[in-house]
PQR file of N, CA, C, O and H, with PARSE charges and radii, in Angstrom:
ATOM      1  N   MET A   1       0.847  -1.183   0.000 -0.4000 1.5000
ATOM      2  CA  MET A   1       0.000   0.000   0.000 -0.0000 2.0000
ATOM      3  C   MET A   1       0.895   1.249   0.000  0.5500 1.7000
ATOM      4  O   MET A   1       1.960   1.262   0.617 -0.5500 1.4000
ATOM      5  N   LEU A   2       0.464   2.252  -0.672 -0.4000 1.5000
ATOM      6  CA  LEU A   2       1.216   3.492  -0.747 -0.0000 2.0000
ATOM      7  C   LEU A   2       0.994   4.350   0.494  0.5500 1.7000
ATOM      8  O   LEU A   2      -0.103   4.397   1.051 -0.5500 1.4000
ATOM      9  H   LEU A   2      -0.402   2.242  -1.173  0.4000 1.0000
ATOM     10  N   GLU A   3       2.059   5.023   0.912 -0.4000 1.5000
ATOM     11  CA  GLU A   3       1.962   5.939   2.048 -0.0000 2.0000
ATOM     12  C   GLU A   3       1.457   7.294   1.559  0.5500 1.7000
ATOM     13  O   GLU A   3       1.892   7.787   0.518 -0.5500 1.4000
ATOM     14  H   GLU A   3       2.950   4.985   0.460  0.4000 1.0000
ATOM     15  N   GLN A   4       0.552   7.885   2.303 -0.4000 1.5000
ATOM     16  CA  GLN A   4       0.057   9.209   1.958 -0.0000 2.0000
ATOM     17  C   GLN A   4       1.050  10.248   2.463  0.5500 1.7000
ATOM     18  O   GLN A   4       1.434  10.224   3.633 -0.5500 1.4000
ATOM     19  H   GLN A   4       0.198   7.485   3.149  0.4000 1.0000
ATOM     20  N   LEU A   5       1.468  11.159   1.588 -0.4000 1.5000
ATOM     21  CA  LEU A   5       2.442  12.179   1.940 -0.0000 2.0000
ATOM     22  C   LEU A   5       1.735  13.416   2.475  0.5500 1.7000
ATOM     23  O   LEU A   5       0.639  13.763   2.035 -0.5500 1.4000
ATOM     24  H   LEU A   5       1.156  11.179   0.638  0.4000 1.0000
ATOM     25  N   ASP A   6       2.378  14.072   3.429 -0.4000 1.5000
ATOM     26  CA  ASP A   6       1.817  15.325   3.921 -0.0000 2.0000
ATOM     27  C   ASP A   6       2.268  16.476   3.021  0.5500 1.7000
ATOM     28  O   ASP A   6       3.070  16.280   2.108 -0.5500 1.4000
ATOM     29  H   ASP A   6       3.268  13.790   3.787  0.4000 1.0000
ATOM     30  N   TYR A   7       1.755  17.664   3.282 -0.4000 1.5000
ATOM     31  CA  TYR A   7       2.039  18.830   2.442 -0.0000 2.0000
ATOM     32  C   TYR A   7       3.532  19.113   2.369  0.5500 1.7000
ATOM     33  O   TYR A   7       4.050  19.412   1.293 -0.5500 1.4000
ATOM     34  H   TYR A   7       1.103  17.823   4.024  0.4000 1.0000
ATOM     35  N   GLN A   8       4.233  19.025   3.497 -0.4000 1.5000
ATOM     36  CA  GLN A   8       5.676  19.284   3.547 -0.0000 2.0000
ATOM     37  C   GLN A   8       6.431  18.328   2.633  0.5500 1.7000
ATOM     38  O   GLN A   8       7.278  18.751   1.846 -0.5500 1.4000
ATOM     39  H   GLN A   8       3.813  18.783   4.371  0.4000 1.0000
ATOM     40  N   GLU A   9       6.129  17.063   2.737 -0.4000 1.5000
ATOM     41  CA  GLU A   9       6.818  16.064   1.922 -0.0000 2.0000
ATOM     42  C   GLU A   9       6.536  16.265   0.438  0.5500 1.7000
ATOM     43  O   GLU A   9       7.433  16.112  -0.391 -0.5500 1.4000
ATOM     44  H   GLU A   9       5.441  16.719   3.376  0.4000 1.0000
ATOM     45  N   MET A  10       5.311  16.601   0.102 -0.4000 1.5000
ATOM     46  CA  MET A  10       4.974  16.831  -1.305 -0.0000 2.0000
ATOM     47  C   MET A  10       5.689  18.062  -1.839  0.5500 1.7000
ATOM     48  O   MET A  10       6.150  18.062  -2.981 -0.5500 1.4000
ATOM     49  H   MET A  10       4.582  16.725   0.775  0.4000 1.0000
ATOM     50  N   SER A  11       5.787  19.096  -1.042 -0.4000 1.5000
ATOM     51  CA  SER A  11       6.483  20.308  -1.475 -0.0000 2.0000
ATOM     52  C   SER A  11       7.952  20.021  -1.742  0.5500 1.7000
ATOM     53  O   SER A  11       8.517  20.514  -2.718 -0.5500 1.4000
ATOM     54  H   SER A  11       5.412  19.097  -0.114  0.4000 1.0000
ATOM     55  N   GLU A  12       8.563  19.233  -0.888 -0.4000 1.5000
ATOM     56  CA  GLU A  12       9.969  18.901  -1.059 -0.0000 2.0000
ATOM     57  C   GLU A  12      10.200  18.059  -2.311  0.5500 1.7000
ATOM     58  O   GLU A  12      11.205  18.231  -3.002 -0.5500 1.4000
ATOM     59  H   GLU A  12       8.103  18.832  -0.095  0.4000 1.0000
ATOM     60  N   ILE A  13       9.281  17.157  -2.600 -0.4000 1.5000
ATOM     61  CA  ILE A  13       9.388  16.338  -3.804 -0.0000 2.0000
ATOM     62  C   ILE A  13       9.288  17.222  -5.040  0.5500 1.7000
ATOM     63  O   ILE A  13      10.029  17.032  -6.004 -0.5500 1.4000
ATOM     64  H   ILE A  13       8.465  17.017  -2.039  0.4000 1.0000
ATOM     65  N   LYS A  14       8.376  18.184  -5.015 -0.4000 1.5000
ATOM     66  CA  LYS A  14       8.176  19.080  -6.150 -0.0000 2.0000
ATOM     67  C   LYS A  14       9.294  20.110  -6.259  0.5500 1.7000
ATOM     68  O   LYS A  14       9.335  20.860  -7.235 -0.5500 1.4000
ATOM     69  H   LYS A  14       7.774  18.338  -4.232  0.4000 1.0000
ATOM     70  N   GLY A  15      10.192  20.168  -5.297 -0.4000 1.5000
ATOM     71  CA  GLY A  15      11.292  21.120  -5.362 -0.0000 2.0000
ATOM     72  C   GLY A  15      11.016  22.397  -4.608  0.5500 1.7000
ATOM     73  O   GLY A  15      11.778  23.356  -4.727 -0.5500 1.4000
ATOM     74  H   GLY A  15      10.159  19.559  -4.504  0.4000 1.0000
ATOM     75  N   GLY A  16       9.957  22.438  -3.840 -0.4000 1.5000
ATOM     76  CA  GLY A  16       9.624  23.625  -3.073 -0.0000 2.0000
ATOM     77  C   GLY A  16      10.442  23.716  -1.798  0.5500 1.7000
ATOM     78  O   GLY A  16      11.285  22.862  -1.523 -0.5500 1.4000
ATOM     79  H   GLY A  16       9.338  21.658  -3.743  0.4000 1.0000
ATOM     80  N   ILE A  17      10.187  24.743  -1.036 -0.4000 1.5000
ATOM     81  CA  ILE A  17      10.854  24.919   0.248 -0.0000 2.0000
ATOM     82  C   ILE A  17       9.817  24.817   1.353  0.5500 1.7000
ATOM     83  O   ILE A  17       8.616  24.937   1.110 -0.5500 1.4000
ATOM     84  H   ILE A  17       9.503  25.437  -1.259  0.4000 1.0000
ATOM     85  N   SER A  18      10.287  24.599   2.549 -0.4000 1.5000
ATOM     86  CA  SER A  18       9.368  24.480   3.680 -0.0000 2.0000
ATOM     87  C   SER A  18       8.777  25.843   4.019  0.5500 1.7000
ATOM     88  O   SER A  18       9.319  26.880   3.634 -0.5500 1.4000
ATOM     89  H   SER A  18      11.263  24.501   2.746  0.4000 1.0000
ATOM     90  N   ALA A  19       7.675  25.831   4.734 -0.4000 1.5000
ATOM     91  CA  ALA A  19       7.043  27.078   5.167 -0.0000 2.0000
ATOM     92  C   ALA A  19       7.988  27.865   6.061  0.5500 1.7000
ATOM     93  O   ALA A  19       8.049  29.092   5.977 -0.5500 1.4000
ATOM     94  H   ALA A  19       7.235  24.989   5.047  0.4000 1.0000
ATOM     95  N   GLU A  20       8.722  27.169   6.912 -0.4000 1.5000
ATOM     96  CA  GLU A  20       9.660  27.843   7.808 -0.0000 2.0000
ATOM     97  C   GLU A  20      10.748  28.562   7.023  0.5500 1.7000
ATOM     98  O   GLU A  20      11.111  29.693   7.346 -0.5500 1.4000
ATOM     99  H   GLU A  20       8.672  26.173   6.981  0.4000 1.0000
ATOM    100  N   GLU A  21      11.269  27.900   5.988 -0.4000 1.5000
ATOM    101  CA  GLU A  21      12.313  28.514   5.168 -0.0000 2.0000
ATOM    102  C   GLU A  21      11.758  29.689   4.380  0.5500 1.7000
ATOM    103  O   GLU A  21      12.413  30.726   4.271 -0.5500 1.4000
ATOM    104  H   GLU A  21      10.975  26.981   5.726  0.4000 1.0000
ATOM    105  N   TYR A  22      10.556  29.539   3.828 -0.4000 1.5000
ATOM    106  CA  TYR A  22       9.914  30.633   3.096 -0.0000 2.0000
ATOM    107  C   TYR A  22       9.755  31.860   3.989  0.5500 1.7000
ATOM    108  O   TYR A  22      10.073  32.978   3.586 -0.5500 1.4000
ATOM    109  H   TYR A  22      10.025  28.696   3.916  0.4000 1.0000
ATOM    110  N   CYS A  23       9.263  31.640   5.197 -0.4000 1.5000
ATOM    111  CA  CYS A  23       9.044  32.748   6.117 -0.0000 2.0000
ATOM    112  C   CYS A  23      10.352  33.408   6.530  0.5500 1.7000
ATOM    113  O   CYS A  23      10.427  34.631   6.650 -0.5500 1.4000
ATOM    114  H   CYS A  23       9.005  30.731   5.524  0.4000 1.0000
ATOM    115  N   ALA A  24      11.379  32.599   6.746 -0.4000 1.5000
ATOM    116  CA  ALA A  24      12.682  33.150   7.120 -0.0000 2.0000
ATOM    117  C   ALA A  24      13.269  33.988   5.995  0.5500 1.7000
ATOM    118  O   ALA A  24      13.828  35.057   6.239 -0.5500 1.4000
ATOM    119  H   ALA A  24      11.318  31.605   6.648  0.4000 1.0000
ATOM    120  N   ILE A  25      13.144  33.509   4.769 -0.4000 1.5000
ATOM    121  CA  ILE A  25      13.664  34.258   3.619 -0.0000 2.0000
ATOM    122  C   ILE A  25      12.873  35.544   3.428  0.5500 1.7000
ATOM    123  O   ILE A  25      13.459  36.604   3.210 -0.5500 1.4000
ATOM    124  H   ILE A  25      12.690  32.641   4.570  0.4000 1.0000
ATOM    125  N   LEU A  26      11.563  35.463   3.506 -0.4000 1.5000
ATOM    126  CA  LEU A  26      10.724  36.649   3.347 -0.0000 2.0000
ATOM    127  C   LEU A  26      11.027  37.676   4.434  0.5500 1.7000
ATOM    128  O   LEU A  26      11.121  38.871   4.152 -0.5500 1.4000
ATOM    129  H   LEU A  26      11.087  34.602   3.683  0.4000 1.0000
ATOM    130  N   ASP A  27      11.179  37.218   5.665 -0.4000 1.5000
ATOM    131  CA  ASP A  27      11.504  38.101   6.774 -0.0000 2.0000
ATOM    132  C   ASP A  27      12.845  38.801   6.531  0.5500 1.7000
ATOM    133  O   ASP A  27      12.972  40.003   6.763 -0.5500 1.4000
ATOM    134  H   ASP A  27      11.103  36.248   5.894  0.4000 1.0000
ATOM    135  N   GLN A  28      13.836  38.047   6.067 -0.4000 1.5000
ATOM    136  CA  GLN A  28      15.151  38.634   5.808 -0.0000 2.0000
ATOM    137  C   GLN A  28      15.086  39.647   4.666  0.5500 1.7000
ATOM    138  O   GLN A  28      15.707  40.707   4.740 -0.5500 1.4000
ATOM    139  H   GLN A  28      13.732  37.071   5.878  0.4000 1.0000
ATOM    140  N   LEU A  29      14.343  39.326   3.619 -0.4000 1.5000
ATOM    141  CA  LEU A  29      14.193  40.257   2.503 -0.0000 2.0000
ATOM    142  C   LEU A  29      13.548  41.565   2.957  0.5500 1.7000
ATOM    143  O   LEU A  29      13.985  42.648   2.568 -0.5500 1.4000
ATOM    144  H   LEU A  29      13.838  38.464   3.559  0.4000 1.0000
ATOM    145  N   MET A  30      12.509  41.456   3.781 -0.4000 1.5000
ATOM    146  CA  MET A  30      11.838  42.662   4.270 -0.0000 2.0000
ATOM    147  C   MET A  30      12.779  43.478   5.152  0.5500 1.7000
ATOM    148  O   MET A  30      12.818  44.705   5.061 -0.5500 1.4000
ATOM    149  H   MET A  30      12.154  40.576   4.098  0.4000 1.0000
ATOM    150  N   GLU A  31      13.529  42.797   5.996 -0.4000 1.5000
ATOM    151  CA  GLU A  31      14.446  43.490   6.898 -0.0000 2.0000
ATOM    152  C   GLU A  31      15.547  44.218   6.116  0.5500 1.7000
ATOM    153  O   GLU A  31      15.906  45.348   6.446 -0.5500 1.4000
ATOM    154  H   GLU A  31      13.498  41.800   6.070  0.4000 1.0000
ATOM    155  N   ASP A  32      16.070  43.570   5.090 -0.4000 1.5000
ATOM    156  CA  ASP A  32      17.191  44.134   4.329 -0.0000 2.0000
ATOM    157  C   ASP A  32      16.777  45.209   3.326  0.5500 1.7000
ATOM    158  O   ASP A  32      17.584  46.074   2.987 -0.5500 1.4000
ATOM    159  H   ASP A  32      15.779  42.652   4.821  0.4000 1.0000
ATOM    160  N   ASN A  33      15.528  45.169   2.846 -0.4000 1.5000
ATOM    161  CA  ASN A  33      15.154  46.016   1.711 -0.0000 2.0000
ATOM    162  C   ASN A  33      13.985  46.957   1.951  0.5500 1.7000
ATOM    163  O   ASN A  33      13.603  47.692   1.040 -0.5500 1.4000
ATOM    164  H   ASN A  33      14.872  44.466   3.123  0.4000 1.0000
ATOM    165  N   TRP A  34      13.415  46.960   3.123 -0.4000 1.5000
ATOM    166  CA  TRP A  34      12.164  47.683   3.373 -0.0000 2.0000
ATOM    167  C   TRP A  34      12.236  49.135   2.926  0.5500 1.7000
ATOM    168  O   TRP A  34      11.317  49.623   2.268 -0.5500 1.4000
ATOM    169  H   TRP A  34      13.725  46.363   3.863  0.4000 1.0000
ATOM    170  N   GLY A  35      13.299  49.824   3.266 -0.4000 1.5000
ATOM    171  CA  GLY A  35      13.408  51.254   2.954 -0.0000 2.0000
ATOM    172  C   GLY A  35      13.442  51.567   1.472  0.5500 1.7000
ATOM    173  O   GLY A  35      13.054  52.662   1.064 -0.5500 1.4000
ATOM    174  H   GLY A  35      14.046  49.428   3.801  0.4000 1.0000
ATOM    175  N   GLY A  36      13.899  50.624   0.655 -0.4000 1.5000
ATOM    176  CA  GLY A  36      14.009  50.870  -0.778 -0.0000 2.0000
ATOM    177  C   GLY A  36      12.837  50.364  -1.596  0.5500 1.7000
ATOM    178  O   GLY A  36      12.788  50.572  -2.809 -0.5500 1.4000
ATOM    179  H   GLY A  36      14.214  49.735   0.986  0.4000 1.0000
ATOM    180  N   TRP A  37      11.906  49.709  -0.951 -0.4000 1.5000
ATOM    181  CA  TRP A  37      10.764  49.147  -1.675 -0.0000 2.0000
ATOM    182  C   TRP A  37       9.650  50.162  -1.852  0.5500 1.7000
ATOM    183  O   TRP A  37       9.455  51.045  -1.017 -0.5500 1.4000
ATOM    184  H   TRP A  37      11.946  49.540   0.033  0.4000 1.0000
ATOM    185  N   SER A  38       8.917  50.022  -2.957 -0.4000 1.5000
ATOM    186  CA  SER A  38       7.731  50.842  -3.199 -0.0000 2.0000
ATOM    187  C   SER A  38       6.626  50.417  -2.226  0.5500 1.7000
ATOM    188  O   SER A  38       6.697  49.356  -1.606 -0.5500 1.4000
ATOM    189  H   SER A  38       9.076  49.304  -3.635  0.4000 1.0000
ATOM    190  N   ASP A  39       5.615  51.262  -2.109 -0.4000 1.5000
ATOM    191  CA  ASP A  39       4.484  50.928  -1.238 -0.0000 2.0000
ATOM    192  C   ASP A  39       3.800  49.627  -1.669  0.5500 1.7000
ATOM    193  O   ASP A  39       3.371  48.836  -0.829 -0.5500 1.4000
ATOM    194  H   ASP A  39       5.557  52.125  -2.612  0.4000 1.0000
ATOM    195  N   GLY A  40       3.703  49.414  -2.970 -0.4000 1.5000
ATOM    196  CA  GLY A  40       3.071  48.195  -3.478 -0.0000 2.0000
ATOM    197  C   GLY A  40       3.844  46.948  -3.094  0.5500 1.7000
ATOM    198  O   GLY A  40       3.253  45.937  -2.715 -0.5500 1.4000
ATOM    199  H   GLY A  40       4.051  50.057  -3.653  0.4000 1.0000
ATOM    200  N   LYS A  41       5.171  47.016  -3.192 -0.4000 1.5000
ATOM    201  CA  LYS A  41       5.993  45.868  -2.827 -0.0000 2.0000
ATOM    202  C   LYS A  41       5.927  45.621  -1.326  0.5500 1.7000
ATOM    203  O   LYS A  41       5.902  44.472  -0.885 -0.5500 1.4000
ATOM    204  H   LYS A  41       5.651  47.837  -3.500  0.4000 1.0000
ATOM    205  N   LYS A  42       5.899  46.700  -0.537 -0.4000 1.5000
ATOM    206  CA  LYS A  42       5.776  46.561   0.923 -0.0000 2.0000
ATOM    207  C   LYS A  42       4.448  45.892   1.278  0.5500 1.7000
ATOM    208  O   LYS A  42       4.398  45.008   2.133 -0.5500 1.4000
ATOM    209  H   LYS A  42       5.919  47.633  -0.895  0.4000 1.0000
ATOM    210  N   HIS A  43       3.381  46.321   0.617 -0.4000 1.5000
ATOM    211  CA  HIS A  43       2.054  45.747   0.874 -0.0000 2.0000
ATOM    212  C   HIS A  43       2.028  44.262   0.500  0.5500 1.7000
ATOM    213  O   HIS A  43       1.501  43.440   1.249 -0.5500 1.4000
ATOM    214  H   HIS A  43       3.422  47.039  -0.077  0.4000 1.0000
ATOM    215  N   SER A  44       2.594  43.923  -0.655 -0.4000 1.5000
ATOM    216  CA  SER A  44       2.618  42.531  -1.093 -0.0000 2.0000
ATOM    217  C   SER A  44       3.396  41.647  -0.121  0.5500 1.7000
ATOM    218  O   SER A  44       2.950  40.553   0.225 -0.5500 1.4000
ATOM    219  H   SER A  44       3.022  44.591  -1.264  0.4000 1.0000
ATOM    220  N   ALA A  45       4.555  42.124   0.313 -0.4000 1.5000
ATOM    221  CA  ALA A  45       5.376  41.350   1.242 -0.0000 2.0000
ATOM    222  C   ALA A  45       4.657  41.187   2.588  0.5500 1.7000
ATOM    223  O   ALA A  45       4.659  40.105   3.175 -0.5500 1.4000
ATOM    224  H   ALA A  45       4.918  43.012   0.032  0.4000 1.0000
ATOM    225  N   SER A  46       4.056  42.254   3.056 -0.4000 1.5000
ATOM    226  CA  SER A  46       3.328  42.200   4.334 -0.0000 2.0000
ATOM    227  C   SER A  46       2.144  41.237   4.245  0.5500 1.7000
ATOM    228  O   SER A  46       1.895  40.463   5.170 -0.5500 1.4000
ATOM    229  H   SER A  46       4.055  43.133   2.578  0.4000 1.0000
ATOM    230  N   SER A  47       1.437  41.289   3.157 -0.4000 1.5000
ATOM    231  CA  SER A  47       0.287  40.389   2.956 -0.0000 2.0000
ATOM    232  C   SER A  47       0.727  38.939   2.900  0.5500 1.7000
ATOM    233  O   SER A  47       0.103  38.072   3.511 -0.5500 1.4000
ATOM    234  H   SER A  47       1.640  41.918   2.406  0.4000 1.0000
ATOM    235  N   ALA A  48       1.798  38.675   2.169 -0.4000 1.5000
ATOM    236  CA  ALA A  48       2.312  37.305   2.070 -0.0000 2.0000
ATOM    237  C   ALA A  48       2.750  36.793   3.425  0.5500 1.7000
ATOM    238  O   ALA A  48       2.486  35.643   3.773 -0.5500 1.4000
ATOM    239  H   ALA A  48       2.305  39.380   1.672  0.4000 1.0000
ATOM    240  N   TYR A  49       3.418  37.637   4.193 -0.4000 1.5000
ATOM    241  CA  TYR A  49       3.877  37.222   5.520 -0.0000 2.0000
ATOM    242  C   TYR A  49       2.691  36.945   6.433  0.5500 1.7000
ATOM    243  O   TYR A  49       2.672  35.944   7.149 -0.5500 1.4000
ATOM    244  H   TYR A  49       3.633  38.572   3.910  0.4000 1.0000
ATOM    245  N   ALA A  50       1.701  37.832   6.408 -0.4000 1.5000
ATOM    246  CA  ALA A  50       0.523  37.647   7.259 -0.0000 2.0000
ATOM    247  C   ALA A  50      -0.251  36.378   6.891  0.5500 1.7000
ATOM    248  O   ALA A  50      -0.787  35.698   7.765 -0.5500 1.4000
ATOM    249  H   ALA A  50       1.716  38.646   5.827  0.4000 1.0000
ATOM    250  N   LYS A  51      -0.305  36.069   5.614 -0.4000 1.5000
ATOM    251  CA  LYS A  51      -1.081  34.916   5.162 -0.0000 2.0000
ATOM    252  C   LYS A  51      -0.359  33.587   5.401  0.5500 1.7000
ATOM    253  O   LYS A  51      -0.996  32.594   5.750 -0.5500 1.4000
ATOM    254  H   LYS A  51       0.131  36.622   4.903  0.4000 1.0000
ATOM    255  N   HIS A  52       0.945  33.561   5.219 -0.4000 1.5000
ATOM    256  CA  HIS A  52       1.674  32.296   5.217 -0.0000 2.0000
ATOM    257  C   HIS A  52       2.555  32.061   6.427  0.5500 1.7000
ATOM    258  O   HIS A  52       3.021  30.943   6.648 -0.5500 1.4000
ATOM    259  H   HIS A  52       1.463  34.368   4.935  0.4000 1.0000
ATOM    260  N   CYS A  53       2.789  33.099   7.210 -0.4000 1.5000
ATOM    261  CA  CYS A  53       3.707  32.942   8.337 -0.0000 2.0000
ATOM    262  C   CYS A  53       2.958  33.202   9.620  0.5500 1.7000
ATOM    263  O   CYS A  53       3.540  33.124  10.702 -0.5500 1.4000
ATOM    264  H   CYS A  53       2.410  34.007   7.030  0.4000 1.0000
TER
END
């Protein structure tokens, strides 16, 4: 019988990254670049962080 994979395992098979890694990268990008980003980019990053992290 086949084992059912969870979301994390499926993401890794497809070449994705974990939610923890995504959030860490997004957090670092916001920290390093916030002052130089447009309002639209700031809003998009904030929305993504709020939704996924």
